C-alpha positions as CSV (number, residue, x, y, z in Angstrom):
1,M,62.9,-7.4,32.6
2,K,63.0,-5.3,29.5
3,T,65.0,-2.1,29.4
4,T,62.9,0.8,28.2
5,R,64.0,4.3,27.2
6,L,62.2,5.6,30.2
7,K,64.2,3.3,32.5
8,Q,67.4,4.3,30.9
9,W,66.7,8.0,31.1
10,M,65.5,7.7,34.8
11,K,68.7,5.9,35.7
12,K,70.9,8.3,33.8
13,K,69.3,11.4,35.4
14,G,68.8,9.9,38.8
15,V,65.0,10.4,38.6
16,L,63.1,8.4,41.2
17,P,59.8,6.8,40.2
18,R,58.1,8.6,43.1
19,V,59.3,12.0,42.0
20,L,58.2,11.4,38.4
21,A,54.9,10.1,39.5
22,E,54.3,13.2,41.7
23,R,55.3,15.5,38.8
24,M,52.9,13.8,36.4
25,E,50.2,13.3,39.0
26,V,50.0,9.5,38.5
27,T,50.7,6.7,40.9
28,T,54.2,5.3,41.5
29,N,52.9,1.9,40.4
30,T,52.0,3.5,37.0
31,V,55.6,4.8,36.6
32,Y,57.0,1.4,37.5
33,A,54.7,-0.3,34.9
34,W,55.8,2.2,32.2
35,R,59.5,1.8,33.2
36,S,59.4,-2.0,33.1
37,G,57.5,-2.1,29.8
38,K,54.4,-3.8,31.3
39,A,52.3,-0.8,30.3
40,V,52.3,1.9,27.7
41,P,51.3,5.4,28.6
42,Q,48.4,7.1,26.8
43,M,49.4,9.6,24.1
44,Q,49.1,12.6,26.3
45,R,51.2,11.0,29.0
46,A,53.8,10.0,26.4
47,I,54.0,13.6,25.3
48,E,54.4,14.7,28.8
49,I,57.3,12.3,29.4
50,A,58.9,13.5,26.2
51,E,58.7,17.1,27.4
52,I,60.0,16.3,30.9
53,S,62.9,14.3,29.5
54,K,63.6,17.0,27.0
55,G,63.2,14.6,24.2
56,E,65.4,11.8,25.6
57,V,62.3,9.6,25.8
58,P,60.5,10.5,22.6
59,V,56.8,9.7,21.9
60,S,58.1,7.4,19.2
61,S,59.8,5.1,21.7
62,W,56.3,4.1,23.0
63,K,54.9,3.6,19.5
64,E,57.8,1.1,18.8
65,R,56.6,-0.9,21.8
66,D,52.9,-0.8,21.0
67,G,52.0,-1.5,17.4
68,S,48.4,-0.5,17.9
69,R,49.2,3.2,18.3
């Protein structure tokens, strides 16, 4: 399993996938997919993650993973 910036930040801050999912109004499975690197959030969601994490998971961290954006 790949380690993503999101996964690192969640572990560091003790953020549970369920809590982040509720805050962002997405499913827990969506957060698990982002966290594991199996999916990349849409730009607006990536911006929201950057804001929630106070920049510790920058939008650019998702662009590095997905060359099409």
